[in-house]
TORDREN-555482 format. One record per residue: x, y, z of N, C-alpha, C, CB in turn; residue in three letters; residue number from 1. Coordinates in steps of 0.1 Angstrom, whole numbers. Last residue first. Glycine has a CB too. Layout:
<rs>
    n.px    n.py    n.pz   ca.px   ca.py   ca.pz    c.px    c.py    c.pz   cb.px   cb.py   cb.pz   lumpa   drenlum
       X       Y       Z       X       Y       Z       X       Y       Z       X       Y       Z     Ala       NUM
...
</rs>
This chain:
<rs>
    n.px    n.py    n.pz   ca.px   ca.py   ca.pz    c.px    c.py    c.pz   cb.px   cb.py   cb.pz   lumpa   drenlum
      26     257     203      28     267     193      19     279     194      28     262     179     Unk       106
      18     237     220      26     248     226      29     259     216      39     242     231     Unk       105
       4     219     204      -4     227     213       4     239     220     -10     218     224     Unk       104
      26     207     191      16     215     183       8     224     192       7     206     175     Unk       103
      38     193     212      45     203     205      36     213     197      56     197     195     Unk       102
      18     174     218      22     184     228      29     196     221      31     177     238     Unk       101
      17     160     194       5     167     198       9     178     208      -5     158     203     Unk       100
      42     148     195      39     158     184      27     166     188      37     150     171     Unk        99
      39     131     217      49     142     217      46     152     207      63     136     215     Unk        98
      19     114     207      17     122     219      26     133     220      18     113     231     Unk        97
      33     102     185      21     110     183      18     119     195       9     100     181     Unk        96
      53      85     192      57      99     188      45     108     187      65      99     175     Unk        95
      39      62     194      46      67     206      49      82     204      58      59     210     Unk        94
      33      57     168      22      61     177      27      66     190      13      49     179     Unk        93
      58      50     157      50      62     152      40      66     162      44      59     138     Unk        92
      63      27     172      72      39     172      65      51     168      85      36     164     Unk        91
      43      10     163      44      14     177      52      26     179      49       3     186     Unk        90
      50       7     136      37      12     140      37      18     154      26       1     138     Unk        89
      74      -5     131      74       9     131      61      15     136      78      15     118     Unk        88
      67     -32     129      75     -28     140      75     -13     141      89     -33     138     Unk        87
      32     -34     118      46     -36     117      54     -31     129      52     -29     104     Unk        86
       1     -51     122       9     -39     124      24     -43     123       6     -32     138     Unk        85
     -16     -71     121     -10     -67     109      -1     -55     110     -22     -64      99     Unk        84
     -27     -74     146     -17     -84     142     -10     -81     129     -24     -98     141     Unk        83
     -47     -55     147     -34     -52     154     -23     -62     149     -36     -52     168     Unk        82
     -69     -44     126     -63     -57     128     -49     -55     134     -62     -66     115     Unk        81
     -76     -17     124     -86     -27     127     -80     -41     131     -95     -29     115     Unk        80
     -52      -5     118     -60       0     129     -70     -10     133     -68      13     124     Unk        79
     -44     -18      96     -36     -19     108     -43     -14     120     -23     -12     106     Unk        78
     -64     -10      78     -62     -25      81     -54     -26      94     -55     -32      70     Unk        77
     -58      17      76     -71      13      81     -70      -2      86     -82      14      71     Unk        76
     -33      17      65     -35      24      78     -48      18      84     -36      39      76     Unk        75
     -39       4      40     -29      -1      50     -31       4      64     -15       1      45     Unk        74
     -56      23      28     -61       9      32     -52       2      42     -62       1      19     Unk        73
     -38      43      24     -49      45      33     -55      32      38     -60      54      26     Unk        72
     -21      31       5     -16      36      18     -27      37      28      -8      49      17     Unk        71
     -39      28     -16     -33      17     -10     -27      20       4     -21      12     -19     Unk        70
     -46      55     -21     -56      46     -17     -50      33     -11     -65      42     -29     Unk        69
     -21      65     -29     -27      71     -16     -38      61     -12     -33      85     -19     Unk        68
     -17      53     -53      -8      50     -42     -15      54     -28       6      56     -43     Unk        67
     -45      41     -70     -37      52     -66     -29      48     -53     -46      65     -62     Unk        66
     -44      13     -92     -49      19     -79     -40      30     -75     -50       8     -68     Unk        65
     -46      19    -127     -39      14    -115     -44      21    -103     -23      16    -117     Unk        64
     -61      32    -145     -61      17    -146     -53      11    -135     -55      13    -160     Unk        63
     -62      59    -149     -69      53    -138     -70      38    -138     -83      58    -137     Unk        62
     -47      72    -167     -60      67    -172     -68      60    -161     -58      58    -184     Unk        61
     -23      75    -154     -32      86    -155     -46      83    -160     -25      96    -165     Unk        60
     -13      49    -156     -16      54    -143     -26      66    -144      -4      58    -135     Unk        59
      -8      48    -184     -17      38    -177     -22      43    -164     -10      24    -176     Unk        58
      10      69    -186      -2      69    -193     -12      60    -187       0      65    -208     Unk        57
      31      59    -170      24      72    -166      11      73    -173      33      84    -169     Unk        56
      40      37    -185      34      35    -171      26      47    -167      46      33    -161     Unk        55
      49      50    -207      38      42    -209      31      39    -195      42      28    -215     Unk        54
      71      63    -195      61      71    -202      48      63    -203      65      76    -216     Unk        53
      87      42    -187      82      51    -177      70      59    -183      92      61    -171     Unk        52
      79      12    -206      87      25    -204      80      33    -193      87      33    -217     Unk        51
      80     -22    -197      72     -10    -199      81       3    -197      60     -10    -188     Unk        50
      93     -45    -191      94     -41    -205      87     -27    -207      88     -51    -214     Unk        49
      87     -50    -165     101     -50    -169     103     -44    -183     108     -63    -168     Unk        48
      60     -53    -164      66     -41    -159      80     -39    -163      65     -41    -143     Unk        47
      41     -62    -190      53     -67    -183      60     -54    -178      62     -76    -192     Unk        46
       6     -64    -193      18     -56    -194      29     -63    -186      16     -42    -190     Unk        45
     -20     -73    -190     -12     -79    -201       1     -72    -203     -20     -79    -213     Unk        44
     -33     -65    -168     -36     -57    -181     -28     -63    -192     -33     -43    -179     Unk        43
     -22     -81    -149     -36     -83    -153     -40     -76    -166     -45     -80    -141     Unk        42
       3     -67    -147       2     -81    -153     -12     -85    -157       7     -91    -142     Unk        41
      -6     -44    -135       0     -43    -149      -1     -57    -155      14     -38    -148     Unk        40
     -13     -55    -110     -24     -49    -119     -19     -47    -133     -27     -35    -113     Unk        39
      11     -63    -101       1     -73    -103     -10     -67    -112      -6     -77     -89     Unk        38
      25     -39     -99      30     -49    -108      19     -60    -111      42     -56    -101     Unk        37
       9     -26     -80       9     -21     -94      14     -31    -103      18      -8     -95     Unk        36
      14     -42     -58       1     -41     -63       1     -36     -77      -8     -31     -54     Unk        35
      42     -37     -55      37     -51     -57      23     -50     -63      36     -58     -43     Unk        34
      43     -10     -51      49     -15     -63      44     -29     -66      65     -16     -61     Unk        33
      30      -8     -26      24      -2     -38      30      -8     -51      26      14     -37     Unk        32
      49     -22     -11      35     -28     -12      28     -21     -25      27     -25       0     Unk        31
      70      -4     -13      72     -18     -18      58     -25     -20      80     -27      -8     Unk        30
      59      18       0      64      19     -14      65       5     -20      77      26     -15     Unk        29
      53      10      27      43      13      17      47      13       3      37      26      20     Unk        28
      65      -9      49      71      -4      36      60      -2      26      82     -13      31     Unk        27
      56     -22      71      64     -10      73      69      -3      60      75     -12      83     Unk        26
      44     -44      60      38     -37      72      44     -24      75      38     -46      84     Unk        25
      59     -58      42      50     -47      37      44     -39      48      40     -53      28     Unk        24
      72     -78      56      80     -66      53      71     -55      47      90     -70      43     Unk        23
      53     -99      59      55     -90      70      63     -77      66      63     -97      81     Unk        22
      30    -111      38      44    -106      37      46     -95      48      47     -99      23     Unk        21
       4    -119      46      14    -129      39      28    -124      40      10    -131      25     Unk        20
      -8     -97      57      -8    -110      64       2    -119      58     -22    -116      63     Unk        19
      -5     -77      38       0     -75      51       1     -88      59      -9     -65      59     Unk        18
     -19     -89      16      -4     -87      15       2     -85      29      -1     -74       7     Unk        17
     -45     -89      26     -39    -101      22     -24    -100      22     -44    -106       8     Unk        16
     -49     -61      30     -50     -70      41     -43     -84      38     -65     -73      45     Unk        15
     -47     -53       3     -38     -48      13     -38     -57      25     -41     -34      17     Unk        14
     -70     -66      -8     -56     -68     -14     -46     -65      -3     -54     -60     -26     Unk        13
     -91     -55       6     -89     -70       6     -74     -73       2     -99     -77      -3     Unk        12
     -89     -28      -1     -88     -32      13     -85     -47      14    -101     -29      21     Unk        11
     -94     -29     -28     -80     -25     -23     -78     -29      -9     -78     -10     -25     Unk        10
    -114     -57     -37    -112     -44     -32     -98     -41     -28    -121     -41     -20     Unk         9
    -112     -84     -47    -121     -74     -53    -118     -59     -49    -135     -77     -50     Unk         8
     -87    -105     -59     -94     -99     -48    -101     -87     -53     -84     -95     -36     Unk         7
     -73    -112     -82     -85    -119     -79     -93    -112     -68     -83    -133     -76     Unk         6
     -49     -98     -80     -58     -94     -90     -72    -101     -89     -53     -96    -104     Unk         5
     -37    -113     -60     -39     -98     -58     -50     -94     -68     -26     -90     -60     Unk         4
     -32    -138     -70     -42    -136     -59     -46    -122     -58     -37    -142     -46     Unk         3
     -28    -137    -106     -23    -136     -92     -35    -134     -82     -13    -124     -90     Unk         2
     -33    -160    -131     -38    -148    -125     -33    -148    -110     -53    -147    -126     Unk         1
</rs>
């Protein structure tokens, strides 16, 4: 059983992955894929052997964590734990002020 499937909450899983694998700090899609692969493994499924249709059935049945929940947990973890922030975090937040100015001028 993988460590990801032993953790109880999405927040715990994401925090663990951000701490262990720096590349996930800026790559939500790769982190989502890692979580889903672990969840599929826990369901006794091999992602390499699973058809896209079967994956969609499993996802639609709520057996996999929603990508939006994983992404939200990443944003929250990086807000609370600055050491888990990626290289792009600072760039995005520098642009935030500029975007706010542009919105207010509309």
